[in-house]
C-alpha positions as CSV (number, residue, x, y, z in Angstrom):
1,M,0.3,0.1,0.0
2,T,1.3,3.4,-1.0
3,D,0.9,6.7,1.0
4,R,-2.0,8.9,-0.6
5,E,-2.0,12.3,-0.3
6,P,-5.9,13.9,0.3
7,K,-7.8,15.2,-2.9
8,K,-8.8,18.4,-3.4
9,G,-11.6,19.2,-5.9
10,C,-11.2,22.1,-8.2
11,P,-12.4,25.8,-6.8
12,P,-15.2,27.3,-8.5
13,G,-14.6,29.1,-11.7
14,H,-11.5,27.0,-12.6
15,W,-10.6,24.1,-14.9
16,R,-8.8,21.3,-13.7
17,V,-6.1,20.5,-16.4
18,R,-3.9,17.2,-16.8
19,L,-0.6,17.4,-18.5
20,L,1.3,14.6,-19.8
21,I,5.4,16.1,-19.7
22,S,8.7,14.5,-20.8
23,Y,12.1,15.9,-19.6
24,D,15.7,15.8,-19.7
25,G,16.3,16.0,-15.7
26,T,20.1,16.3,-16.0
27,A,19.8,20.2,-15.3
28,Y,17.4,20.0,-12.5
29,S,17.4,19.5,-9.3
30,G,14.4,16.7,-9.5
31,W,10.5,17.3,-9.9
32,Q,9.9,18.8,-6.8
33,R,10.0,22.5,-6.2
34,Q,13.0,23.9,-4.4
35,D,13.6,27.5,-2.6
36,R,17.2,27.7,-4.1
37,E,17.6,24.9,-6.9
38,Q,16.1,24.8,-10.4
39,S,13.5,22.0,-10.7
40,V,11.4,20.7,-13.3
41,Q,7.7,21.4,-11.2
42,G,9.0,25.1,-10.6
43,T,10.2,25.9,-14.2
44,V,6.8,24.5,-15.5
45,E,4.8,26.6,-12.5
46,K,6.5,29.6,-13.7
47,A,5.8,29.3,-17.5
48,L,2.0,28.6,-16.3
49,S,1.8,31.4,-13.6
50,S,3.1,33.9,-16.7
51,L,0.7,32.5,-18.9
52,F,-2.1,32.5,-17.0
53,A,-0.8,36.0,-15.0
54,K,-1.6,34.4,-11.9
55,P,0.3,32.1,-9.4
56,I,-0.2,28.4,-10.7
57,T,0.6,25.5,-8.5
58,L,1.1,22.0,-10.2
59,I,1.0,18.5,-8.7
60,G,3.0,16.1,-10.0
61,A,2.6,12.2,-9.6
62,S,6.1,11.1,-9.2
63,R,8.8,13.5,-7.6
64,T,11.9,12.2,-9.4
65,D,15.4,12.6,-8.4
66,S,18.2,15.0,-9.3
67,G,19.3,14.1,-13.0
68,V,16.5,11.7,-13.4
69,H,14.6,11.6,-16.5
70,A,10.8,11.2,-17.9
71,I,8.6,10.0,-20.5
72,G,5.5,9.9,-19.3
73,Q,5.2,12.1,-16.1
74,T,1.7,13.2,-15.0
75,A,1.0,16.5,-13.6
76,H,-2.2,18.8,-13.0
77,F,-3.3,22.3,-11.9
78,D,-6.2,24.3,-11.7
79,A,-6.3,27.1,-14.7
80,P,-8.0,30.3,-13.5
81,R,-9.7,31.0,-17.0
82,D,-10.9,28.7,-19.6
83,P,-8.0,26.3,-21.3
84,F,-10.3,25.6,-24.1
85,K,-9.2,29.0,-26.1
86,G,-6.3,28.5,-28.2
87,D,-3.7,26.0,-28.1
88,L,-2.9,25.2,-24.4
89,R,-0.1,22.9,-25.1
90,F,1.7,25.1,-28.1
91,A,1.6,28.1,-25.4
92,I,2.8,26.2,-22.8
93,N,5.9,24.8,-24.6
94,G,6.5,28.4,-26.0
95,A,7.2,29.2,-22.4
96,L,9.5,26.2,-21.4
97,P,13.3,25.6,-22.0
98,K,13.6,23.2,-24.5
99,D,14.5,20.0,-22.0
100,I,11.1,20.2,-20.9
101,V,8.0,19.3,-23.1
102,I,4.5,19.0,-22.4
103,R,3.3,15.9,-24.7
104,Q,-0.4,16.7,-24.1
105,A,-2.9,18.6,-22.4
106,Y,-6.2,17.5,-21.1
107,H,-9.6,18.8,-19.6
108,A,-9.8,16.6,-16.3
109,P,-12.8,16.0,-14.2
110,N,-12.7,18.5,-11.4
111,N,-11.6,16.0,-8.8
112,F,-8.7,14.2,-10.7
113,H,-5.3,13.9,-8.6
114,S,-2.4,13.2,-10.2
115,I,-1.2,11.4,-7.0
116,A,-4.1,10.3,-5.6
117,D,-5.5,8.5,-8.7
118,A,-2.4,6.9,-9.7
119,V,-2.8,3.0,-9.4
120,K,0.8,1.8,-10.7
121,K,3.9,3.2,-12.2
122,T,6.5,2.0,-14.8
123,Y,10.1,3.1,-14.7
124,R,13.1,1.8,-17.3
125,F,16.8,1.9,-16.4
126,K,19.0,2.1,-19.5
127,I,22.6,0.6,-19.0
128,L,25.3,0.9,-21.8
129,N,26.7,-2.4,-21.6
130,R,30.1,-2.7,-23.5
131,R,34.1,-1.9,-22.8
132,V,33.8,1.4,-23.9
133,P,31.6,4.5,-23.1
134,S,30.0,6.9,-25.1
135,A,30.4,10.7,-24.9
136,L,27.0,11.4,-26.6
137,R,24.8,9.3,-24.3
138,N,26.9,9.3,-20.7
139,R,24.0,12.0,-19.7
140,Y,21.4,9.3,-20.4
141,T,22.8,5.9,-19.4
142,W,25.1,4.3,-16.7
143,W,27.9,2.8,-18.3
144,V,29.1,-0.6,-16.8
145,R,31.9,-2.2,-18.3
146,N,31.5,-5.6,-17.6
147,P,29.3,-8.1,-19.5
148,L,25.3,-8.6,-17.8
149,D,24.2,-12.4,-18.0
150,L,20.2,-11.3,-18.8
151,G,19.2,-14.6,-17.6
152,L,20.5,-14.3,-14.0
153,L,19.4,-10.7,-13.8
154,N,15.7,-11.6,-15.0
155,E,15.8,-14.9,-12.6
156,A,17.3,-12.4,-9.6
157,S,14.2,-10.0,-10.3
158,Q,11.2,-12.2,-9.6
159,H,12.3,-12.2,-6.4
160,L,11.1,-8.4,-6.4
161,V,7.5,-9.4,-7.5
162,G,4.5,-9.1,-5.5
163,S,3.4,-7.0,-2.1
164,Q,6.7,-7.2,0.3
165,D,8.3,-4.7,2.5
166,F,11.2,-2.8,0.2
167,K,12.5,-1.0,3.3
168,A,16.3,-2.8,2.3
169,F,15.9,-0.6,-0.8
170,Q,14.7,2.5,0.5
171,S,17.3,5.4,0.7
172,T,16.8,7.7,4.0
173,G,15.3,11.3,3.7
174,T,11.1,10.8,3.2
175,V,9.1,9.6,5.9
176,V,6.1,6.7,4.7
177,K,3.4,5.2,6.6
178,S,4.5,1.9,5.2
179,T,7.5,0.5,3.4
180,I,5.3,-2.3,1.3
181,R,5.2,-2.1,-2.1
182,S,3.4,-4.5,-4.6
183,I,5.3,-5.4,-7.7
184,E,3.8,-6.5,-10.9
185,R,6.7,-6.7,-13.1
186,A,10.1,-6.6,-13.1
187,E,12.1,-7.6,-16.1
188,W,15.7,-6.9,-18.3
189,V,15.7,-6.7,-22.1
190,K,18.3,-6.5,-24.2
191,K,18.0,-3.2,-26.9
192,P,20.0,-2.1,-30.0
193,N,23.1,-0.1,-29.7
194,D,24.8,-2.0,-26.6
195,I,21.7,-0.9,-24.3
196,V,20.3,-3.1,-21.3
197,E,17.1,-2.0,-20.2
198,F,15.3,-2.7,-16.7
199,R,11.6,-2.2,-16.7
200,I,9.5,-2.2,-13.0
201,T,6.1,-1.5,-12.7
202,G,4.7,-1.3,-9.3
203,D,1.9,0.5,-7.3
204,G,4.3,2.6,-5.7
205,F,8.0,3.1,-5.3
206,L,9.8,4.3,-1.8
207,K,13.0,7.2,-2.2
208,Q,15.7,5.8,-4.8
209,M,14.0,2.6,-4.8
210,V,14.1,1.4,-8.6
211,R,18.0,3.0,-8.6
212,N,18.9,1.2,-5.5
213,I,17.2,-2.2,-7.0
214,V,19.5,-1.9,-10.5
215,G,22.6,-1.3,-8.2
216,T,21.7,-4.2,-6.1
217,L,21.0,-6.7,-9.2
218,V,24.5,-5.3,-11.2
219,D,26.0,-6.0,-8.2
220,V,24.5,-9.5,-7.7
221,N,25.7,-10.1,-11.6
222,Q,29.1,-8.7,-10.9
223,N,29.9,-10.8,-7.8
224,Q,28.2,-14.2,-9.4
225,Q,25.6,-14.5,-6.4
226,K,22.7,-16.7,-6.5
227,P,19.3,-15.0,-7.6
228,E,17.9,-16.0,-4.2
229,E,20.1,-13.3,-2.9
230,I,17.5,-10.4,-3.4
231,T,15.5,-12.3,-1.3
232,R,17.7,-12.5,1.4
233,I,18.6,-8.9,1.3
234,L,14.6,-7.9,1.3
235,Q,14.2,-10.0,4.4
236,T,16.6,-7.9,6.4
237,L,15.0,-4.9,5.8
238,D,18.4,-3.4,6.2
239,R,19.4,-1.1,3.1
240,Q,23.3,-1.5,4.3
241,N,22.8,-5.3,3.4
242,A,21.7,-4.1,-0.3
243,G,23.9,-3.0,-3.0
244,P,25.3,0.6,-4.3
245,T,22.6,3.0,-5.9
246,A,22.4,3.2,-9.6
247,P,23.4,6.9,-10.9
248,P,20.4,8.9,-11.7
249,Q,20.9,9.6,-15.3
250,G,19.7,6.1,-16.9
251,L,16.3,6.3,-15.1
252,Y,13.5,7.5,-16.7
253,L,9.6,7.5,-15.6
254,S,8.2,5.9,-18.2
255,R,4.4,6.2,-17.5
256,V,1.7,6.7,-15.0
257,F,-1.3,4.6,-14.9
258,Y,-4.4,5.6,-13.8
259,P,-8.2,3.8,-14.1
260,R,-9.7,3.7,-17.6
261,T,-12.9,5.4,-16.9
262,L,-11.1,8.3,-15.6
263,D,-9.0,8.3,-18.5
264,N,-12.2,8.6,-20.9
265,E,-13.2,11.5,-18.8
266,C,-10.0,13.4,-19.7
267,R,-10.6,15.7,-22.9
268,K,-7.6,16.6,-25.2
269,L,-7.4,20.2,-25.2
């Protein structure tokens, strides 16, 4: 079970807008607004506030870390005037830097909430697995020199599937009510151009949980440990027994899922 924020409806005279956002997280302190650092949330809020000439608060489905990217972040805000006039997506993108893009904008139901209504998320982690690094892909992959055994990695990853306590893969810094999470799928696939990709889908994730899992799985591979090592680590409930944290640049928030009935109520702007 994941922690949920309370839902707040759209105030009178406003329109709730749902956004699908992609971004290169390299230049940002993460999604969440920071007082003295540049965040994705703060950058989009600034563009929206300028566009509507009023302060706008944007709520994102996932608080991605510094340097982490997104293909499909979902967020919502309340527009103080009718967002149907003109091309809202085009207008917002015109006010944003090129490393943040609004892929789609929707008029959502008044009670839609990007966090509270999310039912699951998928993350992807990309590894450049070859003997030589890449100057052009170092911002978007983790370079691992030694060969990865996908058979071993996939077998070990199956020990993550199901509802269990992931405290051993939680970094400190965020207080949560429960460290129990449910993982629906965890798998490794070979991609073109020497890329190995880890894909994981679950109802929610703890702080740096995916990066800690990837770092641990690669460590299990490098040390030629048995796949069952993952279960042993989970049972300890101790972060010190897991492996290192994988670097942020290989991680992508791929998709946030919502009930189909709610998706059908959202109309493209």
